[in-house]
N, C-alpha and C positions, 0 to 999 in steps of 0.2 A: 532886178525884180521885173516881172512881166505881169501887168494887170490882166484880169480875165477878158477885158475888151480889147486887148492888144494882141498882135501877132508878131512872131519873130520872122526874120527873113528866111528864105529857103536854105541858105547856106548854114545859118545857125541851127535851124531845125534838123538838118541832116547831121551836123556835127554832134548835137546833143543826142540824137537817136543812135549814132554810132557809139558814143561813149556809154550809153545805156546798155547796148548789146554787149560790149566788152565787159562791163561790170557784171552783168547777169551771167555771162559765160564763166567768168572767174568764180563767182559765188556758187554756181551750180555744179561745175565740173572740177575745178582746181581745189577749192577749199575742202569739200568732202573727202577727196582723195588723201589729204594730209591729216585728216582727223582720225 
């Protein structure tokens, strides 16, 4: 958990950002193609 007054390191921020991009890509392009 990260409190609102805390910040993650740059490495973790980039990692979570990349994970979000991959998840959104899958939800936007891959899942509708299979529906």
